[in-house]
N, C-alpha and C positions, 0 to 999 in steps of 0.2 A: 312354680306355684308360690305366691307370696305368703307368709305368716299372716294368719287372723290378728287383727289387733287387740289389745286387752279390752275386753267388755266394759261397757258403760256401766251395766248393770250386771251383778254375780248372777243374777237370776236367769239372763240370757246364756243359751248354751250356744255357741257358735261352731261348727264345723265346716272345713273347705271339703268338696268333694269333686268329680268330674260326672257331667251327664253326656248323655248322647245328641249330638245335635243333626243334622243332615247330612254331615260330612265328615263325621270325626267327634272327638272328644273336646268337651268344652271345660272350662273352670266354672265352677260353681259354689256356692255357700249357703249351707242350711241353718237358719236360726229356730230354737224353740226354747218355750219356755215354759212356766207353769206344770201340771199332772203329768208324769212320766208315761201314762198310757198313750196308745195311740192316737193320735190326733183325728178329729171329723173332717177336719179342714185343712187343705193345702193351698197357700196362696203363691202362685209363681210370678216373680216379680223381673222386669227386663229395664235396666238401666237406662239414664237419656245421655246425652252427649251428641246430639245432633247426626247420627247414624256411624260419625266417623271417629269417635273419641269415647270416653266413658270405661268404668271397670268396674269391679264389684264393692270397691271401697266408696264409690260417688255417692251412695243413698243408705250407708252403713247405719246411721243414729235413726234414720226413718224407719229400717228393716228392724231394728231393734226393738224399737218404738209398737211397732205393729205384731211381732211375735208376742210382745206382753200385754196387749190388748185384751179386753175382756173374755173374748173368746179362744185364746191362746192357739191361734193358727200356727201349724208349722207353715215356716215362709222361706222359699227355695228361690233366691237371687242368681241368676244364670248370666254369663255372658252372650254372646253371639257373633258370629263373623264381621267384621267392621267394614263398611264401604270403602275404606283405604286397601283393604284387602280384595274385596269382591263386592261387588254394587248390588242392587236389586236384582234378584229376589233371595239372595244368599240369608240376608237376616231374618227374613219373614219365615223361608223354610227351615232356619234354624229354631227360632222360636216355638214354632208347631212341633217340631221334631221333640224338642226339651218338654212339651207338654205330655205327648205321646210317652217320652222315655219315664216320665212321674208318674203315669196312670200304669206301667208296667213294674215300676219297682216301689212299691208300697212300701213294703217292708224295711227298704231300704232307706226310707224317708220317715218311718216310723208313722204313718198315717193309714187310715183304714181306706180310703176311695171315696168315703161319702159326697165330699162338695170339693169342687178342684175350680179354682178361679184365677183368671189371668189377668195380670195386673202392669202397669209401668207409670213411666213419668216421660215427658216430651217424647223423643224419637221412641223409646222404650212401650209410651202408651199407644202409639201408631202400631208395634207390632202387636200388641196386646189385643188390640182393636181386629188389627186382623186375622189373628189367632181365632177369634169368634167367627170371623167369616170363613175360615179354612174348618174349623171345626165342623159348622154347619155344613159347608160344601162336601167335605169328604167323609164325614160320617162319624168322626171321632177326633179325639177325644171327648167327651161330653162335657161341657162347661157348666158349673153352676153359676159363674157371674163374672163380670169383667169390670175392672175400676181403671179409671181412664184418669191421670193425673196431668192438668195440662197437657193434652195432647197434641202432636201434630199431625193432623189428618189432611191438611189442605197444600200440596205442592206448588199450587198457581198463586197462594199467597195473596188470595182475592178478597179477603174479608177487610171490614172497617177497622177492627182493632189490629189487624196487622199493617194497615196502609195509614192509619193516625198515630202519630207520635208525640201526643202531645202531654199524656198524663203519667209518664215515667220517664226521668232522665236518661236511664238506659235503654229504652225501648228501641231507638232507631238502632242500636247496635244488637240487639238480639233480632231483629228482624234482619236485619244483613247476614247474621250467622246462620237463620234458616235459611234463606236463598242458596247461601255458599252449602248448607248442609244438604240441601236438594240435589243441586247440580253435584255433588258427589255419590249420591246414592241413587239419584235417577238420571247416570248421563245420558239415556236414551229418550228422546221427547217422550215419544208414544208410550212407555212408560208412566209417565205422569198424569195418565187418565185411569190406568188398570186400579180396579177396586183394593187390589191387593197392595197398593202403594197411595193410594188417595182414597180410603175408608168414606170421605165427606162427599165425593162426587159418586158413589156406589148407588145404583139404582134398585140393589136387592139385598135389603136390609130385615126382611120378616124373618122371624123363627130364630132370633139371636138371644142369647144368654142375657140377662138381666144385666145391665150397668150402672155404674154410678160415676158420674162425669164430674169431675172438679176442674173449676176455670179461678181466674184470680182477676181482681178487676184491673191491676195494673199490667197485664200480662198480652203480649202482641197475639198469643195464640186464643185467649179469650172467645172471639166470636167464632171460631169453627170448631170450639169445643162446645158451645151451646146450641149451634147450627146442627151439629152432629147428635147433641140430645134429643132436639126436637125431631129430626127425622127418624130415630129410633122409637120414639113416642108415637109418632104419626103412622109407623109400621107396625104398632102392635106390640113394641118391645118394652117391657116395664123396664122404667128408666129413671134415675134420680139426676138431677142438675143442680149442683150449686157451685155458686160464684163466691170465692171467699175474700176477703178485704184487703187490700194491700198491706203487706207485711213491713214491719220498721225494720230494714235488713241494710247490714252495709253492703253496697250494691257492688264494693271492690270484692266480697267473696264470691269466689267461683260456684260455693256449692249453694249460693243463697236460696236459688229455688226449693232446692230439696231440703232446706231447713224450713221453707214456708210449707212444704208439703206435710213434714214432720210436726211442725210445733203451733201453726196457726190454724186451727179449726179443722183442718183435714181429717184428722183421726177420730173425733167424736163421729165426723160423716162416715168415715169407714167402717166403725164398730157397727154402728146403726144398721147400713146396708147388709152387713157380714149375719146381723140378729135374723134381718129380714129374708135373707137367702134361706136360712134355717127353717123358720116360721112358712115359709113359702112351700119348702120341700116336704115338711112334717104335716102340712094341710091336708 
């Protein structure tokens, strides 16, 4: 297991640990800041990388910022089985198992068990969305919320923003990469309509945890994110959908999309959403 890189902020404590996936131990990383008392909220985060790549370092800056937001949640970033090792449903089973492990191991995480939030970016946001479905269907663990940042939700790649390549110079490359990612993750055509692989096409979206869905103006995943938000709202799920403006990023930076999630508008939306979860439960 690699060493934790030097903290960008001395206020954030970072600890490598292992969590339990569906078929064994997985590498994970715990971020905490603020008062030493047990945290009311645990945000479990799944990294991006198109199901076939990515690691704990991929969103490190974002997770440090999240741990330091107004609510000082404990933030648990977990790996999962990549499609290069085992395709669907290995990753989603891992993600759900990690949430269940977190619920059972509150003391180890310095969390009192009040609020459990599933979150992720791109492929990781697909896993977070699916975990909300699985937790409802399997009866546990109970989720207080789900945070989906530029989520991959449509293996059919059928939305307008995915087909139209006119707003961003690297959009065509991103769309091609999405197609390749789904081919690796869902090698069997029948799986591409499974609700645990394609949440956008699920017909059963009632009784899910409240959702925050963040899209981006210049992202090919924009329309599927916003369409999913509309479907959740129509199913009676308390949902906030926000479209972030384009970020002025170096397009050669492979972590550019995570930088966008961290530094361009998203953190204010996430902080507001977490506040709403606490108010809703306390009402």
